[in-house]
N, C-alpha and C positions, 0 to 999 in steps of 0.2 A: 361852246363845247358841252356844257352841262345840259343845255336844252336838247342838244342832239342825243346825248346819252339817255335822258329821260324819255324823249320821243321814241328812240329805237327800242328801248326796253318795253315801253308801254304798248307799242304796236305789236311787237313780237309776243308779248305776254297775253294781251287781251284777245288775240285771235288764235291762241293755242288752247287746246283742251287740257284737262288735268285728270289723269286716271286715278281711280281710288287705289290707295296703296296700303299695305300693312304698315302701321305706325309703331315705332319703338320709342321709348322715352329718351329724352336728351340727358346728357351727363350733367352733374351739378355745375361743372365749370362752364358749360355752354349756357346753362340757364342763368347763371349769375352775371354774365356779360363781360366783366373784366376782373383781373386778378388783384387789383390794388384797391384798398379801402379808399372811398371817395375823399374823406377828410385828409388822409395822408397825401393823396394825389394833389388836392388843392393847396396844401401846405407847400409841397414841392414846387407847384406851379408858380407860387409867389416868389420863389428864389430864382426863377429863370429870366433870361434877358427877354425884352420885348422885341417882337418882330418889327422891322421897319414897316410902317403903316402906309402901304400903297393902296391905290383904288382897288386893285385886284385882291389884295389881302382882306380889305374891308368888305368887299362884295362877297368874298368866300365865307367870312364869318357870319354875315347876315343870312346867306343862303343855307349854310349848314345848320344854323340854329333852327330855321323853319323845316329843313329836311328831317332833323331829329324829332321835331314836333309831329311831323307827318307819321313817322314810325310809331311814336308814342300813342298818338290818337287812334291810328288803325288798330294797334295791338290792344288798346283799352276797349275799343268797340268789340273786337273779336273775343276778348276775355269775358266780356259780359254776355255775348251771344252764345258762346260754346262752353264756357266754364273750363277752358283748357289751361292747364298749369303753365305750359310753355309761354303763352301770351301774358299771363299774370306776371311771371318773373321777368320776362324781357321788357315789359312795360316799365318796371321799376328801373331797369338799366337805362332805357331810353330817357327817362326823366333825369337820371344822373348825367347823361350826355348833354341834355339841354342845359342843365345847371352849370356844367363846366364851360360851355360856350357862352352862357350869360356872364360868367366871371370875366371872360375875355372881352366881351362887348363893353362891359362896365369899365374894365381896365383901359380900354382904348377910347372910351367916350363915344361909342357908336350906339345910336338909337336901336332899341330892341324891336325887331319886326313882329315878335309875338305879342308883346304888350299884354293886354287883357283879353286877347282873342279867345273865344270859346273853343272847345275841342272841335276839330273839323273846319275851322276857319283860318285862312291863310292870306297873307299879304301878297305873296307871289302867285300870280294867276296860274302859271304852269303847275305849281305844286297843288293849287286848289283843284284843278282839273284832274291831276293824277290821283289825289286823295279820293275824289268822288268816284272815279273809275275803279280804283282798287277796293274801295269799301263795297261797292256793288258786286265786284267779282268775288271777293272773299265771303260775301254773305250768302252765296249759293250753297256752300257746304264747308265742312271743316277741312277737308282736303284742299279745296280751293283757297281757304284762308291760310293754310300752311304754305301753299304755293305763292300767295301774295307776300307772305313774310319772307320767303326765299328771294323773291324778286326785289323787295325793298332793300334787303341786305346787300344784294349784288350791286344795285344802283349806288347805295351808300359807299361801298368800297371803291367803286369806280370814281365817284365824285371826290372822295377823300384822297385818292391817288392823284387825281388831277390837281386838286387844291394844294397838295403837299409839295408838288414839284417846285423847286426853286426856293423853298423856305430855308432859313438858317437852321441848321440841324439842332442847335441847342436852344432854340427860341421857345417861348410859351405856346405859340400857335402850333408849331411842329409837334410839341409834346402832346397837346390835346388831340390833334389829328391822329397821331400814332396810337394813342390810347383808344380813341373811338374806332379806329380800324381794327385793332385787336379784338375789341368787343364785337364788332360786326362780323368778323370771321367766326367767332364763337356762335353768334346767333345764326349765321348761315349754316354752320354744321348742325345746329339743333333742328332747324327747319328741314334741311336735307334729310336728316335721319327720320323725322316725323313722316316724311313723304316716302320713306323706304328706299331712298336712292343711294 
């Protein structure tokens, strides 16, 4: 399913144009990513029950760790290219998302797919292809970069919804996915506003 979502979004996005729009600034809440201090959240996480580790849960944690890396790496590249505040701030949020997922990988003894991979390098070939395409698309203009950010957050929300289905409501994995989803909604609002939509 995740590959279908990625493929559908990629095809629809890469073959659509993006008109120049009047950009307005994102709110502080949208820029910060999530409303809870990272240290407090990780402390809370340690008190939650572990999710029963099925192959599906394990695969989801591995995939989401790299998907958050994709977002961080794309936004880092765009922050350097365009010096846009929204990318700088959301990059920090994406790093926090990666860190929270790493805590879960370590807790469950799952090998980290990110390891020492450099920015823009992915273990998952579909994510590698998506990164390459989105980086090229967003390098055309700042407006295209905002549109790439919007697309990334839409895909992230869809993947989090898919991966959250069936999880124990009080588990550590469910809590992290819920936190990531709230942040992605904030990021999506920020990019939508920057596009004047």
